[in-house]
Residue, then its C-alpha position, 0 to 999 in steps of 0.5 A: m656362844s659368840v655371835l656374828l652381827v651382820t649389817g645389811g645381811a638381807g641383801y645380795v652378798g650379805s644373805h649369801t654370806v649369812r647362809e654360809l655362816v649358818r651352814r658352818g654352825e655360827r650364831v648370826v644376828v642380821l640388822d637390816d632395814l629391808s630397804q634394799g634387802h629381803e626378809e625371804a633371803v635370810r633364814d635360821v637367824t635372828l633378824v632385827r629390822g632397823e637402821v645401822g645408824s641408830g646408836a640406841l638400836l646398836d646399843e640394845i643389840l650389843t648389850r643383849e648379844r655377845v658379838d665378837v665380829v661385825l660384818h658390815f654390808a649395809g650401805s648404798a651402792l648405785v654409782g649413778e645415783s651417788v653422783r646425783r644424790p651424794e647426800i644419801y651416800y655420805r649419810q649411809n656409807v659414812g655417817a651410819g658406818v661411823e655410828l656402828l664403829a662408835a657403838m662397837s667401841r662402847h661395847d668393846v667389840k674389836n673385829v669388823i669386816f667391811s664390804s668395800t669395792c674396787a671403785t675405791y681405785g677409780l680409773p686404773d693405771t695398770v690392770p690387773i689391779a693390786e691392793t697397792h694401786p693408788q685409791r682415786p675414786v671418781s664417784a661419790y660411791g667410791r669416795t664414801k667407801l674409801a672414807f669408811e676404809r680410812a675411818l677404820l684406820d682411825f678407829e683401830a688407832a683409837y680403840e684397837i678395832r681390827h678390820v678386814n676390807l674386802r674390795y669386790f670386783n663384779a659380784a655375780g651369780a646366785h646360790p646353786d640351790g636356786d633359792l637365793g640370788e640377786d634381786h635389786d630395785p632398780e637392777t643395774h647389774l649386767i647379768p640379771l639385766a641380760l637374763d631378763a632381756a632373754f627371759r622376756g624377749g625385750p626390752p633390749l639390753s643397753i650396751f654402754g659403749t662399743d668403742y673401747p680399746t678392748p678386743d670387741g669394743t665393750c667394757v671388760r670386768d672381773y665377775v666373781h661369784v657371790c658364793d666365792l665372796a661369801d667364802a672370803h668373808v668366812r675366811a676373814v672372820d677366821r683371820l680376825r678371830s685368830g688374832g690376824s692383823s688388819a688387812s685389805y684384799n681384792l676379790g676377783i678371779g683375775n680374768g676379765c669378760s667383756v659385755l659381749e662375752v657375757v651376753d654370749a654366755v647368757r645366750s648359751v646358757t638360756g638358749k634364748e636370744v638377748p636383744t641388745i641396743a648400743a648406747a653411749r659410754r657412761a661417764g667414768d666407766p673404765e675400759a677394764l677392771v680386773a683384780d690381782g687377787e694373789k694377796a687373798r689367795t696367799e693370806l686368806k687361802w681363798r680359792p674361787r670355785f666358779l671360774a667360767i662365766e657360763e657357770i656363773v650365769e647358769t646359777a643366776w638363770r636358775f634363780k631367775l627361773r624360780f623367781p622371775e619377778g624376784f623374791g615373793a614370786s615363785 
């Protein structure tokens, strides 16, 4: 039986994708150093604890397992940290990724799906953003993700390794079962921070910028449910297995919500007040990031199921109530 190797599969989007792959009967091996992921987030799979940048470990796995597709989630993803500590991001997002591709070439593994980001576009010229938009990232995080996308092109030319780049907009929500969700340290995403402020009654949620040229003055983002992202990865596996060509896809619902609209949704879902405080804009934060997801809908037949921000928040709240301190604390 063929095997799917999932790097970073114990992380947020990776673990939801692993669950969906297992649900449909796939054999999955997860490679994760658990520096950001959680052992509790992966079940019914083989978990190998180790670093993606270890060529020897990759050789061991790819010799032992009959891997036909790699799903590459592993990497660092904090924009602010990437500006302060770019060496971490070039080492992990580019260097370790190249080690993975080199190992794939040694073992004749021809398919890879890459967890990319809308941060490769930088400050948008137009919204919604299509895949044809120029890629001009403004952070080390975005630049390293783009660098790996370009490495994929070179490895395809040299070794015929086909790829699918999935460029997420704002991943959000949790599994509807309530036992799998977002647990970062530090947490930087709006919805879990707002839920935490509601749950504890403080400290207040910082709203970075209230003077943007948007209807309510706050940033607008395209929130896409993590289970819908998982579904897109499954569809990308099918595309590559069926001989489809390399491609890049934006993953978003095509509808933006402002920070204040998200806060209102958290109040509505939880029935609790969300204390907030106005803060200065963050450097490089665009006023709006919204996906043109038509290509994914046409070519992958991908249809997001969670379209209302309240639905997305409700799943995240369910996880928060079950794991108020994250995994390991029910």
